[in-house]
MIPAMAR-256927 format. One record per residue (C-alpha): residue in one letter; x, y, z; residue number from 1. Coordinates in nm, 2 decimals. Example, Ala and Ser with C-alpha at 12.3 -4.5 7.8 and 13.67 -1.06 7.14 Angstrom:
% residues 2
   fifi       px       py       pz   kemar
      A     1.23    -0.45     0.78       1
      S     1.37    -0.11     0.71       2
***
This chain:
% residues 374
   fifi       px       py       pz   kemar
      X     8.63     6.57     9.85       1
      X     8.85     6.25     9.81       2
      X     9.21     6.32     9.96       3
      X     9.41     6.24     9.67       4
      X     9.28     6.55     9.50       5
      X     9.41     6.73     9.75       6
      X     9.76     6.54     9.73       7
      X     9.78     6.57     9.33       8
      X     9.74     6.97     9.36       9
      X    10.05     6.97     9.64      10
      X    10.25     6.77     9.43      11
      X    10.17     6.95     9.12      12
      X    10.30     7.24     9.34      13
      X    10.62     7.04     9.34      14
      X    10.68     7.01     8.99      15
      X    10.57     6.72     8.77      16
      X    10.64     6.62     8.42      17
      X    10.48     6.93     8.31      18
      X    10.60     7.21     8.55      19
      X    10.93     7.03     8.55      20
      X    11.00     7.11     8.22      21
      X    10.89     7.51     8.28      22
      X    11.18     7.50     8.57      23
      X    11.47     7.52     8.31      24
      X    11.80     7.47     8.50      25
      X    11.64     7.67     8.84      26
      X    11.73     7.42     9.12      27
      X    11.39     7.41     9.24      28
      X    10.99     7.54     9.15      29
      X    11.04     7.90     9.13      30
      X    10.73     8.10     9.27      31
      X    10.60     8.47     9.36      32
      X    10.52     8.65     9.70      33
      X    10.40     9.00     9.65      34
      X    10.35     9.27     9.89      35
      X    10.20     9.52     9.63      36
      X    10.46     9.76     9.72      37
      X    10.36    10.16     9.72      38
      X    10.66    10.37     9.62      39
      X    10.68    10.74     9.74      40
      X    10.49    10.92     9.47      41
      X    10.28    10.62     9.38      42
      X     9.90    10.50     9.49      43
      X     9.76    10.22     9.56      44
      X     9.63    10.19     9.19      45
      X     9.99    10.21     9.06      46
      X    10.08     9.93     9.31      47
      X     9.75     9.70     9.21      48
      X     9.84     9.75     8.83      49
      X    10.19     9.64     8.88      50
      X    10.07     9.29     9.01      51
      X     9.86     9.23     8.75      52
      X    10.12     9.25     8.58      53
      X    10.39     9.08     8.74      54
      X    10.14     8.78     8.77      55
      X    10.06     8.78     8.38      56
      X    10.42     8.82     8.30      57
      X    10.60     8.53     8.59      58
      X    10.25     8.33     8.46      59
      X    10.41     8.35     8.09      60
      X    10.76     8.28     8.20      61
      X    10.71     7.94     8.39      62
      X    10.67     8.05     8.78      63
      X    10.42     7.81     8.92      64
      X    10.28     8.00     9.19      65
      X    10.14     8.40     9.26      66
      X    10.13     8.44     9.63      67
      X     9.98     8.78     9.78      68
      X    10.09     8.87    10.15      69
      X     9.83     9.00    10.41      70
      X     9.95     9.35    10.60      71
      X     9.77     9.59    10.76      72
      X     9.81     9.98    10.89      73
      X    10.12    10.00    10.63      74
      X    10.14    10.29    10.37      75
      X    10.39    10.12    10.19      76
      X    10.16     9.82    10.14      77
      X     9.88     9.77     9.98      78
      X     9.74     9.40    10.02      79
      X     9.53     9.42    10.34      80
      X     9.28     9.22    10.14      81
      X     9.49     8.89     9.97      82
      X     9.14     8.77     9.86      83
      X     8.98     9.04     9.70      84
      X     9.34     9.09     9.49      85
      X     9.34     8.68     9.42      86
      X     8.98     8.72     9.26      87
      X     9.14     9.06     9.04      88
      X     9.43     8.83     8.95      89
      X     9.23     8.57     8.86      90
      X     9.05     8.77     8.64      91
      X     9.34     8.83     8.41      92
      X     9.58     8.47     8.46      93
      X     9.50     8.15     8.35      94
      X     9.76     7.91     8.46      95
      X     9.96     8.02     8.74      96
      X     9.91     7.93     9.10      97
      X     9.72     8.18     9.34      98
      X     9.71     8.19     9.67      99
      X     9.76     8.38    10.02     100
      X    10.12     8.42    10.17     101
      X     9.92     8.42    10.39     102
      X     9.58     8.52    10.52     103
      X     9.67     8.58    10.93     104
      X     9.38     8.35    11.04     105
      X     9.37     8.48    11.38     106
      X     9.24     8.84    11.22     107
      X     8.91     8.65    11.03     108
      X     8.65     8.43    11.17     109
      X     8.69     8.09    11.00     110
      X     8.36     8.08    10.86     111
      X     8.50     8.39    10.64     112
      X     8.78     8.26    10.52     113
      X     8.65     7.97    10.35     114
      X     8.37     8.13    10.21     115
      X     8.62     8.40    10.03     116
      X     8.89     8.10     9.94     117
      X     8.57     7.87     9.81     118
      X     8.42     8.17     9.56     119
      X     8.86     8.18     9.46     120
      X     8.83     7.79     9.41     121
      X     8.47     7.85     9.20     122
      X     8.67     8.16     9.01     123
      X     8.98     7.98     8.93     124
      X     8.92     7.62     8.99     125
      X     9.23     7.39     9.08     126
      X     9.49     7.72     9.07     127
      X     9.40     7.83     9.44     128
      X     9.62     7.77     9.79     129
      X     9.53     7.90    10.16     130
      X     9.84     7.99    10.30     131
      X     9.78     8.04    10.67     132
      X     9.96     8.21    10.95     133
      X     9.90     8.33    11.32     134
      X    10.09     8.65    11.33     135
      X     9.89     8.97    11.29     136
      X    10.03     9.11    10.94     137
      X    10.09     9.46    11.18     138
      X    10.13     9.61    11.48     139
      X     9.96     9.54    11.80     140
      X     9.69     9.81    11.83     141
      X     9.59     9.71    11.44     142
      X     9.55     9.38    11.51     143
      X     9.33     9.41    11.82     144
      X     9.12     9.67    11.60     145
      X     9.12     9.36    11.33     146
      X     9.02     9.12    11.59     147
      X     8.80     9.32    11.83     148
      X     8.99     9.18    12.12     149
      X     9.15     9.33    12.40     150
      X     9.49     9.19    12.37     151
      X     9.70     9.09    12.08     152
      X     9.75     8.70    12.20     153
      X     9.37     8.64    12.22     154
      X     9.37     8.51    11.88     155
      X     9.73     8.38    11.78     156
      X     9.70     8.12    12.10     157
      X     9.42     7.97    11.95     158
      X     9.54     7.91    11.63     159
      X     9.54     7.55    11.67     160
      X     9.17     7.54    11.71     161
      X     9.08     7.79    11.45     162
      X     9.27     7.56    11.23     163
      X     9.08     7.27    11.31     164
      X     8.74     7.47    11.24     165
      X     8.88     7.60    10.92     166
      X     8.91     7.26    10.78     167
      X     8.55     7.18    10.92     168
      X     8.39     7.45    10.69     169
      X     8.63     7.37    10.41     170
      X     8.54     6.98    10.40     171
      X     8.18     7.05    10.53     172
      X     8.21     6.79    10.77     173
      X     8.14     6.89    11.15     174
      X     7.98     6.62    11.31     175
      X     7.62     6.56    11.42     176
      X     7.50     6.76    11.68     177
      X     7.79     7.02    11.68     178
      X     7.68     7.40    11.71     179
      X     7.81     7.46    11.31     180
      X     7.67     7.11    11.20     181
      X     7.40     7.27    10.98     182
      X     7.62     7.62    10.88     183
      X     7.78     7.56    10.55     184
      X     8.07     7.75    10.34     185
      X     7.97     7.83    10.00     186
      X     8.10     7.78     9.78     187
      X     8.15     7.46     9.92     188
      X     8.12     7.09     9.87     189
      X     7.74     7.10    10.06     190
      X     7.68     7.18     9.69     191
      X     7.71     6.85     9.55     192
      X     7.80     6.77     9.23     193
      X     7.66     6.81     8.88     194
      X     7.45     6.57     8.65     195
      X     7.78     6.45     8.46     196
      X     7.92     6.39     8.79     197
      X     8.14     6.68     8.83     198
      X     8.22     6.84     9.21     199
      X     8.04     7.19     9.22     200
      X     8.34     7.31     9.41     201
      X     8.70     7.17     9.49     202
      X     8.89     7.27     9.85     203
      X     9.19     7.47     9.78     204
      X     9.52     7.27     9.93     205
      X     9.62     7.42    10.28     206
      X     9.91     7.55    10.38     207
      X    10.11     7.64    10.74     208
      X    10.36     7.97    10.70     209
      X    10.56     8.05    10.99     210
      X    10.91     8.24    11.09     211
      X    11.00     8.01    11.37     212
      X    10.95     7.63    11.49     213
      X    10.54     7.67    11.63     214
      X    10.42     7.64    11.27     215
      X    10.69     7.38    11.11     216
      X    10.62     7.15    11.43     217
      X    10.23     7.23    11.36     218
      X    10.22     7.15    10.98     219
      X    10.46     6.84    11.03     220
      X    10.25     6.71    11.30     221
      X     9.97     6.75    11.04     222
      X    10.09     6.65    10.75     223
      X    10.09     6.99    10.51     224
      X    10.30     7.17    10.34     225
      X    10.50     7.40    10.48     226
      X    10.64     7.77    10.37     227
      X    10.89     7.93    10.56     228
      X    10.94     8.33    10.58     229
      X    11.36     8.31    10.50     230
      X    11.34     8.68    10.42     231
      X    11.28     8.81    10.72     232
      X    11.39     8.52    10.94     233
      X    11.70     8.37    10.78     234
      X    11.89     8.25    11.09     235
      X    11.56     8.02    11.19     236
      X    11.55     7.86    10.85     237
      X    11.73     7.56    10.83     238
      X    11.61     7.45    11.24     239
      X    11.23     7.51    11.10     240
      X    11.28     7.28    10.83     241
      X    11.48     7.08    11.02     242
      X    11.22     7.05    11.25     243
      X    10.91     7.02    10.99     244
      X    11.02     6.76    10.83     245
      X    11.14     6.58    11.22     246
      X    10.77     6.62    11.29     247
      X    10.65     6.55    10.98     248
      X    10.36     6.24    10.97     249
      X    10.22     6.18    10.66     250
      X     9.86     6.26    10.58     251
      X     9.60     6.17    10.35     252
      X     9.73     6.59    10.15     253
      X    10.11     6.46    10.18     254
      X    10.31     6.13    10.21     255
      X    10.63     6.28    10.23     256
      X    10.72     6.68    10.37     257
      X    10.72     6.97    10.11     258
      X    10.88     7.27    10.24     259
      X    10.88     7.60    10.04     260
      X    11.11     7.91    10.16     261
      X    11.01     8.29    10.11     262
      X    11.33     8.50     9.96     263
      X    11.37     8.83     9.95     264
      X    11.59     8.87     9.61     265
      X    11.66     9.17     9.33     266
      X    11.84     9.13     9.00     267
      X    11.93     9.47     8.77     268
      X    12.14     9.54     8.49     269
      X    12.37     9.70     8.72     270
      X    12.53     9.61     9.06     271
      X    12.49     9.94     9.21     272
      X    12.17    10.02     9.10     273
      X    12.10     9.68     9.32     274
      X    12.30     9.83     9.63     275
      X    12.05    10.16     9.58     276
      X    11.80     9.98     9.61     277
      X    11.87     9.78     9.89     278
      X    11.97    10.09    10.12     279
      X    11.58    10.20     9.98     280
      X    11.46     9.88    10.16     281
      X    11.68     9.89    10.48     282
      X    11.55    10.25    10.49     283
      X    11.19    10.15    10.49     284
      X    11.20     9.86    10.77     285
      X    11.40    10.11    11.00     286
      X    11.12    10.34    10.99     287
      X    10.81     9.99    11.00     288
      X    11.01     9.93    11.28     289
      X    11.02    10.21    11.46     290
      X    10.66    10.29    11.43     291
      X    10.69    10.51    11.15     292
      X    10.52    10.34    10.84     293
      X    10.54    10.55    10.55     294
      X    10.52    10.45    10.14     295
      X    10.86    10.28    10.09     296
      X    11.11    10.52     9.99     297
      X    11.31    10.64     9.68     298
      X    11.67    10.54     9.65     299
      X    11.74    10.92     9.64     300
      X    11.56    10.95     9.96     301
      X    11.80    10.67    10.14     302
      X    12.09    10.85     9.99     303
      X    11.99    11.15    10.19     304
      X    11.89    11.04    10.50     305
      X    12.14    11.02    10.76     306
      X    12.20    10.69    10.90     307
      X    12.30    10.66    11.25     308
      X    12.56    10.42    11.35     309
      X    12.31    10.19    11.50     310
      X    12.08    10.18    11.17     311
      X    12.35    10.14    11.00     312
      X    12.48     9.86    11.09     313
      X    12.09     9.75    11.08     314
      X    12.11     9.80    10.69     315
      X    12.39     9.56    10.66     316
      X    12.23     9.30    10.86     317
      X    11.90     9.35    10.64     318
      X    12.07     9.38    10.31     319
      X    12.29     9.07    10.40     320
      X    11.96     8.85    10.39     321
      X    11.90     9.04    10.03     322
      X    12.02     8.83     9.75     323
      X    12.09     9.12     9.50     324
      X    12.27     9.22     9.21     325
      X    12.35     9.10     8.86     326
      X    12.15     8.82     8.71     327
      X    12.43     8.57     8.80     328
      X    12.53     8.68     9.13     329
      X    12.16     8.62     9.19     330
      X    12.16     8.30     9.04     331
      X    12.46     8.22     9.25     332
      X    12.30     8.31     9.58     333
      X    11.97     8.11     9.48     334
      X    12.17     7.82     9.40     335
      X    12.35     7.84     9.80     336
      X    12.07     7.88     9.95     337
      X    11.92     7.60     9.77     338
      X    12.16     7.35     9.87     339
      X    12.20     7.49    10.22     340
      X    11.82     7.46    10.26     341
      X    11.70     7.14    10.07     342
      X    11.37     7.34     9.98     343
      X    11.14     7.19     9.77     344
      X    11.03     7.54     9.60     345
      X    11.16     7.89     9.62     346
      X    10.93     8.17     9.66     347
      X    11.07     8.51     9.53     348
      X    11.02     8.85     9.68     349
      X    11.14     9.19     9.49     350
      X    11.11     9.51     9.66     351
      X    11.16     9.83     9.49     352
      X    11.07    10.16     9.48     353
      X    10.96    10.14     9.10     354
      X    10.71     9.89     8.95     355
      X    10.90     9.82     8.66     356
      X    11.21     9.72     8.81     357
      X    11.05     9.46     9.04     358
      X    10.92     9.32     8.70     359
      X    11.29     9.35     8.57     360
      X    11.45     9.15     8.83     361
      X    11.21     8.87     8.75     362
      X    11.27     8.88     8.41     363
      X    11.62     8.88     8.44     364
      X    11.59     8.59     8.69     365
      X    11.35     8.41     8.45     366
      X    11.66     8.46     8.19     367
      X    11.93     8.32     8.40     368
      X    11.79     7.96     8.46     369
      X    11.60     7.97     8.13     370
      X    11.28     7.95     8.22     371
      X    11.01     8.00     7.91     372
      X    11.03     8.31     7.71     373
      X    10.73     8.49     7.72     374
***
């Protein structure tokens, strides 16, 4: 694959002439991060159907990409297999970029990831992003079960080496004499071109994801696009983006830094409902961090919960990082965040007990920025 092909995919992600027309008055391209939330009283089937509706709707409104996160052993999150979900979404969409936000590379053999995303690229040509993280996306015991290792850090510490191996598989360019030189990720470049000269497989752009300085620095040094998890590490956002930009070295992929940030948002018709949903989000996080993950609670469950002073403090702190309220309030919050960070793209994630509320949130945000009507 030619380097300029990868660069063109990432540049298009930044909002070229076609994409810029779909931005309306948004300060940067808008995208979506989906955790496939399963609310109490609902099923994974319900959540996955909502994801299809969300992907189709946000595509119709000009959102740029739709990523799915990898999490495990969490009843309220049905996104344990991003590649499977993305294949399903590819069958129901036509233009929106699809990707992982992200695949937790230490949980998987690099060859398996190369094969999965080569398959996705074949299903949805030039629409696939491969976002990679080094966190487990779960607790230590589950990570050990996934990785078949005794300790959590056995995989994460080798992330740079795993990344290099994955890229080699994607590009099919292990040097002669390497133990993997005769192994090919298929679909992939080894399949060559058609009689008309069209390459049979295009390599998805690789992104690095992170919530600290490690991936920021690595992405910069490698000249890769970077996605920062502002939605759960807000205090580290500006330092991480500064580090990424300072560390950046031009590459065959990017001539200059390109960073998106994940942002928790919830736009609703009534401000009171936003506060109720944020309270439920806080209760969900309390249960998760306390080792008691469950289905995403309803606002009624959250209102009936007797929060301790410490829990109440946590909910207030967590909620402060969620941009929520009416459409105008959310727009103001997003505009301010963009000014503070200079992010090249805003990736929005909305959490609510009911799927229709999440859909309404993206509808209100699209309307607030004057994105194309569905």
